[in-house]
Each structure stands twice: as structure tokens, then as C-alpha cells.
C-alpha positions in Angstrom: 42.3 -0.6 -24.8 41.9 2.7 -26.5 39.7 5.4 -24.8 37.1 7.7 -26.2 35.1 10.4 -24.4 31.5 9.2 -24.5 29.3 11.3 -26.9 27.0 11.9 -23.9 29.7 13.8 -22.1 30.3 17.5 -22.8 33.6 19.0 -21.8 34.2 22.7 -20.8 37.4 24.6 -20.1 36.6 27.1 -17.3 39.6 29.2 -15.9 41.8 26.6 -14.1 39.5 23.6 -14.2 37.9 21.2 -16.6 34.2 20.7 -16.2 32.4 17.6 -17.6 28.6 17.7 -18.0 26.8 14.3 -18.2 23.3 13.1 -17.2 22.5 16.4 -15.5 25.7 16.2 -13.4 29.0 18.1 -13.4 32.4 16.7 -12.7 35.2 19.1 -12.0 38.9 18.4 -12.5 41.6 20.9 -11.4 43.7 22.1 -14.4 46.0 24.9 -13.5 48.4 24.3 -16.4 46.0 23.1 -19.1 47.3 19.5 -19.1 43.9 17.9 -18.2 42.2 19.8 -20.9 44.8 18.6 -23.4 44.2 15.1 -22.0 40.4 15.5 -22.4 40.8 16.8 -26.0 42.9 13.7 -26.8 40.2 11.2 -25.8 39.3 10.6 -29.4 39.6 6.8 -29.5 43.1 6.7 -31.0 45.2 6.1 -27.9 45.2 3.9 -24.8 46.0 5.2 -21.3 49.8 5.2 -21.8 49.4 6.8 -25.2 47.3 9.6 -23.8 49.7 10.3 -21.0 52.7 10.2 -23.4 50.9 12.6 -25.8 50.2 15.1 -23.1 53.8 15.0 -21.7 55.1 15.5 -25.2 53.1 18.8 -25.4 53.6 19.8 -21.8 56.8 18.3 -20.3 56.3 20.0 -17.0 52.9 18.4 -16.4 52.6 16.0 -13.4 52.4 12.4 -14.7 50.7 11.3 -11.4 47.9 13.9 -12.0 47.4 12.6 -15.5 47.2 9.0 -14.4 44.7 10.0 -11.7 42.6 11.8 -14.3 42.5 8.8 -16.6 41.5 6.7 -13.6 38.7 9.1 -12.8 37.5 9.1 -16.4 37.2 5.3 -16.2 35.8 4.9 -12.7 33.1 7.5 -13.4 32.1 5.9 -16.7 33.0 8.9 -18.8 34.9 7.1 -21.5 34.2 4.1 -23.7 36.0 1.8 -26.1 35.7 3.1 -29.7 32.7 1.7 -31.5 34.8 0.1 -34.3 36.5 -2.1 -31.7 33.2 -3.5 -30.4 32.0 -6.8 -31.8 28.3 -6.8 -32.7 25.7 -8.9 -34.5 23.8 -5.8 -35.4 23.7 -4.9 -39.1 24.2 -1.5 -40.5 20.4 -0.8 -40.5 20.0 -1.7 -36.9 23.1 0.4 -35.9 21.5 3.4 -37.5 17.9 2.9 -36.4 18.9 2.2 -32.8 21.9 4.5 -32.6 20.2 6.6 -29.9 19.5 3.5 -27.9 23.1 2.5 -28.2 24.4 5.8 -26.9 21.8 5.6 -24.1 23.1 2.2 -23.0 26.6 3.5 -23.5 26.0 6.3 -21.1 25.7 3.9 -18.2 28.1 1.2 -19.3 31.4 0.7 -17.6 34.6 1.0 -19.6 35.0 -2.3 -21.5 31.3 -3.1 -21.6 29.9 -3.6 -25.1 26.9 -1.3 -25.6 25.8 -3.2 -28.6 25.2 -6.3 -26.5 22.4 -4.5 -24.6 20.5 -3.9 -27.9 21.2 -7.4 -29.0 19.5 -8.7 -25.8 16.4 -6.7 -26.7 16.3 -8.1 -30.1 16.7 -11.7 -28.8 14.2 -11.3 -26.0 10.8 -13.0 -26.2 8.2 -10.7 -24.7 4.5 -11.4 -24.1 2.0 -8.6 -23.6 -1.5 -9.4 -22.3 -3.9 -6.7 -23.2 -4.0 -4.4 -26.2 -6.0 -1.5 -24.8 -4.8 1.9 -23.6 -1.7 0.8 -21.7 -1.2 -2.2 -24.0 -1.0 -0.1 -27.2 1.4 2.4 -25.7 3.6 -0.4 -24.4 3.5 -2.3 -27.7 4.5 0.8 -29.6 7.4 1.5 -27.2 8.6 -2.1 -27.4 8.6 -1.9 -31.2 10.5 1.4 -31.0 13.1 -0.2 -28.7 13.8 -3.0 -31.1 12.0 -5.9 -29.6 11.8 -8.5 -32.4 9.9 -11.5 -30.8 6.5 -10.4 -29.5 3.3 -12.2 -28.4 0.2 -10.2 -27.9 -3.2 -11.2 -26.5 -6.7 -9.6 -26.4 -10.2 -10.7 -27.1 -11.9 -7.4 -27.8 -12.8 -5.3 -30.8 -12.1 -1.7 -31.4 -14.7 0.8 -30.3 -15.0 4.6 -30.7 -14.5 5.1 -27.0 -11.1 3.5 -27.2 -9.7 6.2 -29.4 -9.0 8.7 -26.6 -5.9 6.7 -25.6 -5.4 3.5 -27.7 -2.8 4.8 -30.0 -2.4 1.9 -32.5 -6.0 2.3 -33.8 -7.8 4.8 -36.0 -11.5 5.6 -36.8 -11.5 3.2 -39.8 -10.5 0.3 -37.5 -13.7 0.5 -35.4 -15.2 -3.0 -35.3 -11.9 -4.7 -36.1 -10.1 -7.1 -33.8 -7.6 -5.4 -31.6 -4.8 -8.0 -31.8 -4.7 -8.2 -35.6 -5.0 -4.5 -36.0 -2.2 -3.9 -33.4 0.0 -6.5 -35.3 -0.6 -4.7 -38.6 0.4 -1.3 -37.2 3.4 -2.6 -35.4 4.7 -4.3 -38.6 4.2 -1.1 -40.5 6.4 0.6 -38.0 9.0 -2.2 -37.7 8.8 -4.8 -40.4 11.5 -6.9 -38.8 9.3 -8.0 -35.9 7.9 -11.5 -35.5 4.5 -11.2 -33.8 2.2 -14.0 -32.6 -1.4 -13.1 -31.7 -3.9 -14.7 -29.4 -7.6 -13.6 -29.7 -8.6 -15.2 -26.4 -10.6 -14.3 -23.3 -8.5 -15.5 -20.3 -10.5 -17.7 -17.9 -8.0 -19.6 -15.8 -4.4 -20.0 -14.7 -4.0 -22.7 -17.4 -5.1 -20.2 -20.1 -2.4 -17.7 -19.0 0.2 -20.5 -18.6 -0.4 -21.7 -22.1 0.2 -18.2 -23.6 3.2 -17.1 -21.5 5.3 -20.3 -21.5 8.6 -19.8 -23.2 8.9 -16.1 -22.9 11.6 -14.1 -21.1 9.1 -11.6 -19.6 5.4 -11.0 -19.4 3.7 -7.6 -19.3 0.1 -7.8 -18.1 -2.2 -4.8 -18.6 -5.3 -6.9 -19.2 -8.1 -5.8 -16.8 -10.7 -8.5 -17.2 -11.8 -10.3 -15.2 -10.8 -7.7 -12.7 -10.9 -9.8 -9.6 -9.1 -12.9 -11.0 -6.6 -11.9 -13.7 -3.9 -11.0 -11.2 -4.2 -14.4 -9.5 -4.0 -16.3 -12.7 -1.1 -14.3 -14.0 0.9 -14.6 -10.8 0.4 -18.4 -10.5 1.3 -19.0 -14.2 4.4 -16.9 -14.2 5.6 -18.3 -10.8 5.1 -21.8 -12.1 7.3 -21.2 -15.2 9.8 -18.9 -13.4 9.0 -15.9 -15.7 9.3 -12.4 -14.4 6.3 -10.2 -15.0 5.3 -6.6 -14.8 1.8 -5.4 -14.2 -0.1 -2.2 -13.6 -3.2 -0.2 -14.2 -5.1 3.0 -13.8 -7.1 4.0 -10.7 -9.1 7.0 -11.7 -6.5 9.8 -11.3 -3.5 7.7 -10.3 -1.7 4.7 -11.8 0.0 1.8 -10.1 2.7 -0.6 -11.3 4.9 -3.4 -9.9 7.0 -6.4 -10.9 7.6 -9.9 -9.7 10.8 -11.9 -10.2 9.9 -15.5 -9.2 12.3 -17.1 -6.9 13.9 -13.7 -6.1 11.1 -11.4 -5.0 7.8 -11.8 -3.3 5.0 -12.6 -5.7 1.6 -10.9 -6.0 0.1 -13.4 -3.5 2.8 -12.4 -1.0 1.8 -8.7 -1.5 -1.9 -9.4 -0.9 -1.2 -11.4 2.2 0.9 -8.6 3.5 -1.6 -5.9 2.7 -4.5 -7.9 4.3 -2.5 -8.5 7.5 -1.8 -4.7 7.8 -5.2 -3.4 7.1 -8.6 -5.0 8.1 -10.5 -2.9 5.6 -8.3 -4.1 2.8 -8.8 -7.7 4.0 -12.6 -7.4 4.1 -13.0 -5.5 0.8 -10.7 -7.8 -1.1 -12.6 -10.9 0.1 -15.9 -9.3 -0.7 -14.7 -8.3 -4.2 -13.8 -11.9 -5.0 -16.9 -13.5 -3.4 -19.3 -11.1 -5.1 -17.2 -10.2 -8.2 -17.6 -6.5 -7.4 -16.0 -4.0 -9.8 -16.9 -0.7 -11.5 -20.5 -0.5 -12.8 -19.2 1.1 -16.0 -15.7 1.3 -17.5 -13.3 3.2 -15.3 -11.8 6.5 -16.4 -8.8 6.3 -18.7 -6.9 9.5 -19.5 -4.2 9.3 -22.2 -1.5 11.3 -20.3 -1.8 9.0 -17.3 -1.6 6.0 -19.7 1.5 7.3 -21.4 3.5 7.9 -18.2 2.5 4.5 -16.8 3.5 2.7 -20.0 6.9 4.4 -19.9 7.4 3.2 -16.3 6.5 -0.4 -17.2 8.6 -0.6 -20.3 11.6 1.0 -18.5 11.3 -1.8 -15.9 11.2 -4.4 -18.7 14.4 -3.0 -20.3 16.2 -3.5 -16.9 15.0 -7.1 -16.7 15.9 -8.0 -20.3 19.3 -6.2 -20.7 20.7 -6.2 -17.1 21.7 -2.5 -17.7 20.5 -1.7 -14.2 18.6 -3.6 -11.4 14.8 -3.7 -11.7 13.2 -1.1 -9.5 9.6 -2.4 -9.0 10.2 -5.8 -7.3 8.6 -6.0 -3.9 7.0 -2.6 -4.2 3.9 -1.0 -5.6 4.7 2.4 -7.1 2.2 5.0 -8.0 2.0 8.0 -10.3 -0.4 10.8 -9.3 -2.0 13.0 -11.9 -2.9 15.5 -9.2 0.6 16.6 -8.2 2.6 14.6 -10.9 4.5 12.7 -8.1 5.9 9.2 -8.2 6.0 7.4 -4.9 5.9 4.0 -3.3 2.4 3.1 -2.2 3.2 -0.3 -0.6 6.2 -2.7 -0.1 6.3 -6.4 0.7 8.8 -9.2 1.3 8.7 -12.8 0.0 6.6 -14.9 2.2 8.3 -18.3 2.9 4.9 -19.8 3.6 3.2 -18.4 0.4 1.0 -21.0 -1.2 2.0 -19.7 -4.6 5.8 -19.0 -4.5 6.8 -20.5 -1.1 8.1 -23.8 -2.5 10.6 -24.5 -5.2 10.3 -22.0 -8.0 12.0 -22.2 -11.4 14.0 -19.1 -12.1 15.6 -18.0 -15.4 19.2 -17.4 -14.4 20.5 -14.0 -15.2 17.2 -12.2 -15.8 17.2 -9.0 -13.8 20.8 -9.4 -12.8 23.3 -6.7 -13.9 25.7 -8.2 -16.4 29.2 -7.3 -17.5 29.7 -7.5 -21.2 33.3 -7.2 -22.3 34.4 -5.5 -25.5 37.4 -7.8 -25.7 
């Protein structure tokens, strides 16, 4: 296969070495005679490995062939080269290739030589994504999903737009006050990306069965619904475990945000986490029980600050991309991560393992094969 230097790699010729800048890193290759620089300059997608070496030797007969072969090997092993785009099969049309060209180069930056970067974008377009909640986090997440190129989307909310929503709910405007969130969100998303297919549910979730009926048939669920506060997590967890659907959830906690994911049959579920947390901390055990028994929550709506919302939405959508494309392994399974507004830090607040005796996921669990697993997509 022919080799091309990735567009995300910047080469420099410094004294007797070649320096390659990529993803905030630098790779240095010794180059006393200029042969490696000539090799790097020839990575234009018109030659395979043998052609590259032959080209350099024709210009510099004294160059060491073994050094050139090692350099080509390094370019491939460190994912600095790719197959020319015209050699890659793709179902994307010209409009998609242009609109999502920055996505394609992003995926290409991490792809191994021979992987088809178009296939990652195609997976996003084929994915069926369900988002529960069209509030602050929900609207940011929905807009990000539309920008990514998600085509098949289901959204749910029961609420109407209020003036107090407009400090962070970015799909709505003043003239929308009083309108239904789901239909307004759908309208704005289709204005931004007319190729989307969007199903809406104006529904107040009241049981596991309600959640199961909405999420069934999707590849991933993102839940940022916060009502009812003490039950929505249980219903989501039970429904997604039942159908073997990965889910990502998160929310704001005054000046911090938290987020996690569950991959049924692979990771511990939300019930495993709560069991673990309660066993480690008596206060958590007593408070969580009291919250359920007496349905205790904030007396008034909790603070919601747009910068905290934006960061959290980005974290959640990034995890969804990992699940849907397999470009990297998901990073939120079995752990609760948090972002702090106070010091702008991201850390791990809690971790947990899958509980074999869990009443929700301890038995046989359906699992969608391949979701969340890295995949190799050949250009051949």
C-alpha cells in the first residue's frame, strides 16, 4: 500500500535530525546525510515502502538502506502515515466528506496504517442514539451529536421552555418560551443538520418499563434527565441492562459535575456502584436509603452554570464516540469521574467492580457484540 504523511503531522528539518510534531508530541529521527528528510518529503501518497526507499537511494546512493527501512517502520508503528484518501472505500457522499472533513482527520490521527478513517464516521451515521433529557446538558449533547454527524436520534423530555432555562439550554431562544422542549429541540437540530432522522417522546418517565420502551433498539443511551431524582437512575440501569444497551449518565452537583458509563455484561452496572459505595461508607448508606424512603431532593432547582454544563457535555459525548466507533476504549466504565469548577481539575471520584451477586446485572445479560471494543477497519 502507498504511504502518505498524515495531515496532522508537521515535519521539521533541524540540523542533523528530522522532527515530527503530532498531537502535542515530538518524534526525532537522526538524519546526518539528509536521507530521512528526503524520505519524509516523499511521503505524498504516490509510493509504497519499496518505492520510497528506491526513490531516496536514487537521489542519495550512499544512504543506508537499513536506516531507511527502519524509518519507514517507525512511521507505520507510530501511526504517522496513512493510506491515501482516494484508495479508501467509503459510503460517504461528497457533501458528507466535506462537512465532516475535520472529523475524518481527527479519526485518521489515531488510526493505524491500513485502517479506514471513513469507517469511523460511517459508524456515527449508522448509530442509533437515544438522549433522555433536553435541558442544559441535553441541549449541549444534542447539538454536539448533530455536529458529529449522528443521523438517527431519539430524544425525550416532558417539560416546556422557561425563561430560567436560557442561561444554559442552547437550543432555545426567548420566542420559544412556553413551547415543548422536545419539538423545539428537534426543529433546531434539523435546521442545523437536515439529514437527521429524529424521533421525539414527550413523556414523564415513571418506571423501568417506561424507560425500556423508549431505549429498546438503540446502540447507546445518554441519560441526563434528572426527574424523579431518586428513581431515574434505577429505572435507566435496569432497562439498559435488560436490553444489553450501553449507557452514559451524568449531572451537575453545584460547582462540580459527575459522569460515568455502564457497558452491560462487561462492566459493573449502576446498582453495583451503589452497593459498593454503601458498603464503604455508612453515611452514604444511610443518606441514600433516607433519600429513597422520603424522596428527599433540593427544595428548589439546583444551580446550573453553562460553563460546567459545556465541559460535562463534551466529556459525555466523547465517551459516546468511543463506544460507537471503537476508535478507543471507553474511559468511564466502572468509575465516576468528576470535573471541578473550583480548580478546573478532572479526577476519579469513585471506582467499582462488577458484582457477581448484583440483583440487576449479576445474571445473564444481553450484550451487543462489538460495542465499546476497538475495531480494525482495513482499507483493503
